[in-house]
Structures are given as structure tokens and as C-alpha cells.
ROVO-776301 format. One record per residue: residue number from 1; residue in three letters; x, y, z of N, C-alpha, C in turn. Coordinates in nm, 2 decimals. Example, Ala and Ser with C-alpha at 12.3 -4.5 7.8 and 13.67 -1.06 7.14 Angstrom:
// ROVO-776301
num: 1&residu: Ala&n.px: 1.32&n.py: -0.57&n.pz: 0.78&ca.px: 1.23&ca.py: -0.45&ca.pz: 0.78&c.px: 1.32&c.py: -0.33&c.pz: 0.78
num: 2&residu: Ser&n.px: 1.28&n.py: -0.22&n.pz: 0.71&ca.px: 1.37&ca.py: -0.11&ca.pz: 0.71&c.px: 1.29&c.py: 0.00&c.pz: 0.79
This chain:
// ROVO-776301
num: 1&residu: Met&n.px: 0.08&n.py: -0.12&n.pz: 0.00&ca.px: 0.00&ca.py: 0.00&ca.pz: 0.00&c.px: 0.09&c.py: 0.12&c.pz: 0.00
num: 2&residu: Ser&n.px: 0.04&n.py: 0.23&n.pz: -0.06&ca.px: 0.12&ca.py: 0.35&ca.pz: -0.07&c.px: 0.11&c.py: 0.42&c.pz: 0.07
num: 3&residu: Arg&n.px: 0.21&n.py: 0.51&n.pz: 0.09&ca.px: 0.21&ca.py: 0.59&ca.pz: 0.21&c.px: 0.12&c.py: 0.71&c.pz: 0.18
num: 4&residu: Phe&n.px: 0.04&n.py: 0.75&n.pz: 0.28&ca.px: -0.04&ca.py: 0.87&ca.pz: 0.27&c.px: 0.01&c.py: 0.97&c.pz: 0.37
num: 5&residu: Ser&n.px: 0.01&n.py: 1.09&n.pz: 0.33&ca.px: 0.05&ca.py: 1.20&ca.pz: 0.41&c.px: -0.06&c.py: 1.23&c.pz: 0.52
num: 6&residu: Asn&n.px: -0.02&n.py: 1.31&n.pz: 0.62&ca.px: -0.12&ca.py: 1.35&ca.pz: 0.72&c.px: -0.22&c.py: 1.44&c.pz: 0.66
num: 7&residu: Lys&n.px: -0.19&n.py: 1.52&n.pz: 0.56&ca.px: -0.28&ca.py: 1.61&ca.pz: 0.49&c.px: -0.38&c.py: 1.52&c.pz: 0.41
num: 8&residu: Thr&n.px: -0.34&n.py: 1.42&n.pz: 0.35&ca.px: -0.43&ca.py: 1.33&ca.pz: 0.27&c.px: -0.52&c.py: 1.26&c.pz: 0.37
num: 9&residu: Leu&n.px: -0.47&n.py: 1.21&n.pz: 0.48&ca.px: -0.56&ca.py: 1.14&ca.pz: 0.57&c.px: -0.66&c.py: 1.23&c.pz: 0.64
num: 10&residu: Ala&n.px: -0.62&n.py: 1.36&n.pz: 0.66&ca.px: -0.72&ca.py: 1.45&ca.pz: 0.71&c.px: -0.83&c.py: 1.48&c.pz: 0.61
num: 11&residu: Ala&n.px: -0.79&n.py: 1.49&n.pz: 0.48&ca.px: -0.89&ca.py: 1.50&ca.pz: 0.38&c.px: -0.98&c.py: 1.39&c.pz: 0.37
num: 12&residu: Val&n.px: -0.93&n.py: 1.26&n.pz: 0.38&ca.px: -1.01&ca.py: 1.14&ca.pz: 0.38&c.px: -1.11&c.py: 1.15&c.pz: 0.50
num: 13&residu: Gln&n.px: -1.07&n.py: 1.18&n.pz: 0.62&ca.px: -1.15&ca.py: 1.19&ca.pz: 0.73&c.px: -1.26&c.py: 1.29&c.pz: 0.71
num: 14&residu: Ala&n.px: -1.23&n.py: 1.41&n.pz: 0.66&ca.px: -1.33&ca.py: 1.52&ca.pz: 0.64&c.px: -1.43&c.py: 1.48&c.pz: 0.54
num: 15&residu: Leu&n.px: -1.39&n.py: 1.42&n.pz: 0.43&ca.px: -1.48&ca.py: 1.38&ca.pz: 0.32&c.px: -1.58&c.py: 1.28&c.pz: 0.37
num: 16&residu: Ile&n.px: -1.53&n.py: 1.18&n.pz: 0.45&ca.px: -1.61&ca.py: 1.07&ca.pz: 0.50&c.px: -1.71&c.py: 1.13&c.pz: 0.60
num: 17&residu: Ala&n.px: -1.67&n.py: 1.22&n.pz: 0.68&ca.px: -1.75&ca.py: 1.29&ca.pz: 0.78&c.px: -1.86&c.py: 1.37&c.pz: 0.72
num: 18&residu: Ser&n.px: -1.84&n.py: 1.41&n.pz: 0.59&ca.px: -1.94&ca.py: 1.50&ca.pz: 0.52&c.px: -2.06&c.py: 1.42&c.pz: 0.47
num: 19&residu: Val&n.px: -2.05&n.py: 1.28&n.pz: 0.48&ca.px: -2.16&ca.py: 1.20&ca.pz: 0.42&c.px: -2.25&c.py: 1.15&c.pz: 0.54
num: 20&residu: Asp&n.px: -2.37&n.py: 1.19&n.pz: 0.54&ca.px: -2.47&ca.py: 1.14&ca.pz: 0.64&c.px: -2.50&c.py: 0.99&c.pz: 0.61
num: 21&residu: Gly&n.px: -2.49&n.py: 0.91&n.pz: 0.72&ca.px: -2.53&ca.py: 0.77&ca.pz: 0.71&c.px: -2.42&c.py: 0.69&c.pz: 0.65
num: 22&residu: Cys&n.px: -2.29&n.py: 0.74&n.pz: 0.65&ca.px: -2.18&ca.py: 0.66&ca.pz: 0.59&c.px: -2.16&c.py: 0.53&c.pz: 0.67
num: 23&residu: His&n.px: -2.16&n.py: 0.42&n.pz: 0.61&ca.px: -2.14&ca.py: 0.29&ca.pz: 0.68&c.px: -2.03&c.py: 0.21&c.pz: 0.62
num: 24&residu: Gly&n.px: -1.96&n.py: 0.26&n.pz: 0.52&ca.px: -1.84&ca.py: 0.18&ca.pz: 0.47&c.px: -1.76&c.py: 0.27&c.pz: 0.38
num: 25&residu: Val&n.px: -1.63&n.py: 0.24&n.pz: 0.37&ca.px: -1.54&ca.py: 0.32&ca.pz: 0.29&c.px: -1.45&c.py: 0.22&c.pz: 0.21
num: 26&residu: Val&n.px: -1.42&n.py: 0.26&n.pz: 0.09&ca.px: -1.33&ca.py: 0.18&ca.pz: 0.00&c.px: -1.23&c.py: 0.27&c.pz: -0.06
num: 27&residu: Ile&n.px: -1.11&n.py: 0.23&n.pz: -0.07&ca.px: -1.01&ca.py: 0.31&ca.pz: -0.15&c.px: -0.96&c.py: 0.22&c.pz: -0.26
num: 28&residu: Lys&n.px: -0.97&n.py: 0.27&n.pz: -0.39&ca.px: -0.93&ca.py: 0.19&ca.pz: -0.50&c.px: -0.84&c.py: 0.28&c.pz: -0.59
num: 29&residu: Pro&n.px: -0.73&n.py: 0.22&n.pz: -0.65&ca.px: -0.65&ca.py: 0.29&ca.pz: -0.74&c.px: -0.73&c.py: 0.33&c.pz: -0.86
num: 30&residu: Val&n.px: -0.69&n.py: 0.45&n.pz: -0.92&ca.px: -0.77&ca.py: 0.51&ca.pz: -1.03&c.px: -0.78&c.py: 0.41&c.pz: -1.15
num: 31&residu: Gly&n.px: -0.68&n.py: 0.33&n.pz: -1.18&ca.px: -0.69&ca.py: 0.23&ca.pz: -1.29&c.px: -0.79&c.py: 0.12&c.pz: -1.27
num: 32&residu: Glu&n.px: -0.83&n.py: 0.10&n.pz: -1.14&ca.px: -0.92&ca.py: -0.02&ca.pz: -1.11&c.px: -1.06&c.py: 0.02&c.pz: -1.09
num: 33&residu: His&n.px: -1.10&n.py: 0.15&n.pz: -1.11&ca.px: -1.24&ca.py: 0.19&ca.pz: -1.07&c.px: -1.28&c.py: 0.30&c.pz: -1.17
num: 34&residu: Thr&n.px: -1.41&n.py: 0.30&n.pz: -1.20&ca.px: -1.47&ca.py: 0.41&ca.pz: -1.28&c.px: -1.58&c.py: 0.46&c.pz: -1.19
num: 35&residu: Pro&n.px: -1.58&n.py: 0.59&n.pz: -1.15&ca.px: -1.68&ca.py: 0.64&ca.pz: -1.06&c.px: -1.82&c.py: 0.63&c.pz: -1.12
num: 36&residu: Lys&n.px: -1.92&n.py: 0.60&n.pz: -1.04&ca.px: -2.06&ca.py: 0.59&ca.pz: -1.08&c.px: -2.14&c.py: 0.71&c.pz: -1.03
num: 37&residu: Gly&n.px: -2.24&n.py: 0.74&n.pz: -1.10&ca.px: -2.33&ca.py: 0.85&ca.pz: -1.06&c.px: -2.31&c.py: 0.98&c.pz: -1.14
num: 38&residu: Glu&n.px: -2.37&n.py: 1.08&n.pz: -1.08&ca.px: -2.37&ca.py: 1.21&ca.pz: -1.14&c.px: -2.25&c.py: 1.29&c.pz: -1.08
num: 39&residu: Ile&n.px: -2.17&n.py: 1.36&n.pz: -1.17&ca.px: -2.06&ca.py: 1.44&ca.pz: -1.12&c.px: -2.12&c.py: 1.58&c.pz: -1.08
num: 40&residu: Gln&n.px: -2.07&n.py: 1.63&n.pz: -0.97&ca.px: -2.12&ca.py: 1.76&ca.pz: -0.92&c.px: -2.01&c.py: 1.82&c.pz: -0.84
num: 41&residu: Asp&n.px: -2.03&n.py: 1.95&n.pz: -0.80&ca.px: -1.93&ca.py: 2.02&ca.pz: -0.72&c.px: -1.93&c.py: 1.95&c.pz: -0.58
num: 42&residu: Cys&n.px: -1.82&n.py: 1.95&n.pz: -0.52&ca.px: -1.80&ca.py: 1.88&ca.pz: -0.39&c.px: -1.85&c.py: 1.98&c.pz: -0.28
num: 43&residu: Asp&n.px: -1.95&n.py: 1.94&n.pz: -0.20&ca.px: -2.00&ca.py: 2.02&ca.pz: -0.10&c.px: -1.90&c.py: 2.04&c.pz: 0.02
num: 44&residu: Ala&n.px: -1.81&n.py: 1.95&n.pz: 0.04&ca.px: -1.71&ca.py: 1.96&ca.pz: 0.15&c.px: -1.60&c.py: 2.06&c.pz: 0.12
num: 45&residu: Gly&n.px: -1.58&n.py: 2.09&n.pz: -0.01&ca.px: -1.49&ca.py: 2.20&ca.pz: -0.05&c.px: -1.34&c.py: 2.15&c.pz: -0.04
num: 46&residu: Ile&n.px: -1.32&n.py: 2.02&n.pz: -0.02&ca.px: -1.18&ca.py: 1.97&ca.pz: -0.01&c.px: -1.12&c.py: 1.94&c.pz: -0.15
num: 47&residu: Val&n.px: -1.20&n.py: 1.88&n.pz: -0.24&ca.px: -1.17&ca.py: 1.85&ca.pz: -0.38&c.px: -1.28&c.py: 1.92&c.pz: -0.46
num: 48&residu: Pro&n.px: -1.25&n.py: 1.95&n.pz: -0.59&ca.px: -1.35&ca.py: 2.03&ca.pz: -0.66&c.px: -1.47&c.py: 1.95&c.pz: -0.71
num: 49&residu: Lys&n.px: -1.46&n.py: 1.82&n.pz: -0.73&ca.px: -1.57&ca.py: 1.74&ca.pz: -0.78&c.px: -1.59&c.py: 1.61&c.pz: -0.71
num: 50&residu: Glu&n.px: -1.72&n.py: 1.56&n.pz: -0.71&ca.px: -1.75&ca.py: 1.43&ca.pz: -0.65&c.px: -1.86&c.py: 1.37&c.pz: -0.74
num: 51&residu: Trp&n.px: -1.86&n.py: 1.24&n.pz: -0.73&ca.px: -1.96&ca.py: 1.16&ca.pz: -0.81&c.px: -2.06&c.py: 1.10&c.pz: -0.70
num: 52&residu: Val&n.px: -2.19&n.py: 1.13&n.pz: -0.73&ca.px: -2.29&ca.py: 1.08&ca.pz: -0.63&c.px: -2.38&c.py: 0.98&c.pz: -0.71
num: 53&residu: Asp&n.px: -2.39&n.py: 0.86&n.pz: -0.65&ca.px: -2.48&ca.py: 0.76&ca.pz: -0.71&c.px: -2.58&c.py: 0.73&c.pz: -0.60
num: 54&residu: Gln&n.px: -2.70&n.py: 0.79&n.pz: -0.61&ca.px: -2.80&ca.py: 0.78&ca.pz: -0.51&c.px: -2.91&c.py: 0.69&c.pz: -0.57
num: 55&residu: Arg&n.px: -2.96&n.py: 0.60&n.pz: -0.49&ca.px: -3.07&ca.py: 0.52&ca.pz: -0.52&c.px: -3.18&c.py: 0.52&c.pz: -0.41
num: 56&residu: Gly&n.px: -3.30&n.py: 0.48&n.pz: -0.45&ca.px: -3.41&ca.py: 0.48&ca.pz: -0.35&c.px: -3.53&c.py: 0.54&c.pz: -0.42
num: 57&residu: Pro&n.px: -3.63&n.py: 0.57&n.pz: -0.36&ca.px: -3.65&ca.py: 0.55&ca.pz: -0.22&c.px: -3.67&c.py: 0.41&c.pz: -0.18
num: 58&residu: Gly&n.px: -3.65&n.py: 0.38&n.pz: -0.06&ca.px: -3.66&ca.py: 0.24&ca.pz: 0.00&c.px: -3.80&c.py: 0.21&c.pz: 0.03
num: 59&residu: Ile&n.px: -3.82&n.py: 0.11&n.pz: 0.11&ca.px: -3.95&ca.py: 0.06&ca.pz: 0.15&c.px: -4.04&c.py: 0.17&c.pz: 0.22
num: 60&residu: Ala&n.px: -3.97&n.py: 0.24&n.pz: 0.30&ca.px: -4.05&ca.py: 0.35&ca.pz: 0.38&c.px: -4.08&c.py: 0.47&c.pz: 0.29
num: 61&residu: Gly&n.px: -4.02&n.py: 0.47&n.pz: 0.17&ca.px: -4.05&ca.py: 0.58&ca.pz: 0.08&c.px: -3.96&c.py: 0.70&c.pz: 0.09
num: 62&residu: Asp&n.px: -3.88&n.py: 0.71&n.pz: 0.20&ca.px: -3.79&ca.py: 0.82&ca.pz: 0.21&c.px: -3.65&c.py: 0.78&c.pz: 0.25
num: 63&residu: Asp&n.px: -3.62&n.py: 0.65&n.pz: 0.23&ca.px: -3.48&ca.py: 0.60&ca.pz: 0.25&c.px: -3.40&c.py: 0.60&c.pz: 0.12
num: 64&residu: Phe&n.px: -3.28&n.py: 0.64&n.pz: 0.13&ca.px: -3.19&ca.py: 0.65&ca.pz: 0.01&c.px: -3.06&c.py: 0.58&c.pz: 0.05
num: 65&residu: Tyr&n.px: -3.00&n.py: 0.53&n.pz: -0.05&ca.px: -2.87&ca.py: 0.46&ca.pz: -0.03&c.px: -2.78&c.py: 0.48&c.pz: -0.16
num: 66&residu: Gly&n.px: -2.65&n.py: 0.47&n.pz: -0.15&ca.px: -2.57&ca.py: 0.48&ca.pz: -0.26&c.px: -2.43&c.py: 0.50&c.pz: -0.22
num: 67&residu: Thr&n.px: -2.35&n.py: 0.57&n.pz: -0.31&ca.px: -2.21&ca.py: 0.60&ca.pz: -0.29&c.px: -2.18&c.py: 0.74&c.pz: -0.33
num: 68&residu: Val&n.px: -2.08&n.py: 0.79&n.pz: -0.27&ca.px: -2.01&ca.py: 0.92&ca.pz: -0.30&c.px: -1.87&c.py: 0.89&c.pz: -0.33
num: 69&residu: Thr&n.px: -1.82&n.py: 0.93&n.pz: -0.44&ca.px: -1.68&ca.py: 0.90&ca.pz: -0.48&c.px: -1.60&c.py: 1.03&c.pz: -0.50
num: 70&residu: Trp&n.px: -1.48&n.py: 1.04&n.pz: -0.45&ca.px: -1.39&ca.py: 1.15&ca.pz: -0.47&c.px: -1.26&c.py: 1.10&c.pz: -0.52
num: 71&residu: Arg&n.px: -1.19&n.py: 1.18&n.pz: -0.61&ca.px: -1.06&ca.py: 1.14&ca.pz: -0.65&c.px: -0.95&c.py: 1.22&c.pz: -0.57
num: 72&residu: Leu&n.px: -0.87&n.py: 1.14&n.pz: -0.51&ca.px: -0.76&ca.py: 1.19&ca.pz: -0.43&c.px: -0.63&c.py: 1.14&c.pz: -0.49
num: 73&residu: Gly&n.px: -0.56&n.py: 1.22&n.pz: -0.57&ca.px: -0.44&ca.py: 1.18&ca.pz: -0.63&c.px: -0.46&c.py: 1.06&c.pz: -0.72
num: 74&residu: Asp&n.px: -0.39&n.py: 0.95&n.pz: -0.70&ca.px: -0.40&ca.py: 0.83&ca.pz: -0.78&c.px: -0.50&c.py: 0.73&c.pz: -0.73
num: 75&residu: Phe&n.px: -0.59&n.py: 0.78&n.pz: -0.64&ca.px: -0.69&ca.py: 0.69&ca.pz: -0.58&c.px: -0.83&c.py: 0.75&c.pz: -0.58
num: 76&residu: Tyr&n.px: -0.93&n.py: 0.66&n.pz: -0.57&ca.px: -1.07&ca.py: 0.70&ca.pz: -0.55&c.px: -1.11&c.py: 0.66&c.pz: -0.41
num: 77&residu: Leu&n.px: -1.17&n.py: 0.76&n.pz: -0.34&ca.px: -1.22&ca.py: 0.73&ca.pz: -0.21&c.px: -1.37&c.py: 0.72&c.pz: -0.23
num: 78&residu: Ile&n.px: -1.43&n.py: 0.60&n.pz: -0.19&ca.px: -1.57&ca.py: 0.57&ca.pz: -0.21&c.px: -1.64&c.py: 0.55&c.pz: -0.08
num: 79&residu: Ala&n.px: -1.74&n.py: 0.64&n.pz: -0.05&ca.px: -1.81&ca.py: 0.62&ca.pz: 0.08&c.px: -1.95&c.py: 0.57&c.pz: 0.05
num: 80&residu: Cys&n.px: -1.99&n.py: 0.46&n.pz: 0.11&ca.px: -2.12&ca.py: 0.40&ca.pz: 0.10&c.px: -2.21&c.py: 0.46&c.pz: 0.21
num: 81&residu: Tyr&n.px: -2.33&n.py: 0.49&n.pz: 0.17&ca.px: -2.42&ca.py: 0.55&ca.pz: 0.27&c.px: -2.56&c.py: 0.49&c.pz: 0.26
num: 82&residu: Ala&n.px: -2.64&n.py: 0.50&n.pz: 0.37&ca.px: -2.78&ca.py: 0.47&ca.pz: 0.37&c.px: -2.85&c.py: 0.57&c.pz: 0.47
num: 83&residu: Ser&n.px: -2.96&n.py: 0.62&n.pz: 0.43&ca.px: -3.03&ca.py: 0.71&ca.pz: 0.52&c.px: -3.18&c.py: 0.67&c.pz: 0.52
């Protein structure tokens, strides 16, 4: 595994914390992943863009789930969420 700087790890923590209902995180090399969802401006302000793949509603009618993906250097950070 590559070494990550303290600044990169702080960005990872802040991005994950910005996702309500985050229940899992995956880090994949850029060459092994293609982001899913709609590209949009990143609300957290740490990186310029993010991909949001939202699905739902669930059984209750207001439950949503999906992923948010950010590019950090040579890696994609993928946060899985459910609300």
C-alpha cells in the first residue's frame, strides 16, 4: 500500500464525515475503478468534484442509499451510505 501524508488522511476523514449515514469506505486505485453516478461540485470543499450515485426511495418511501466518490491523487475514495 502507498504511504499517505497526514494532509491526505485529514482530507479522507473530512470527506467521510461529510456523508450522512456513511457505513463503509473503500479506497481503489484510479486504474481499477470508474466512478458511478452524477458528477457535481463537492460540498465539502476539499476537492473540486464528486460523483454521487443515489438510489431509492426504499420501502419506507424516504430511505436512500448509494455511494459518493472523490478522486484523491491516484486513488478514488468511495463512501457507501444509507439514510
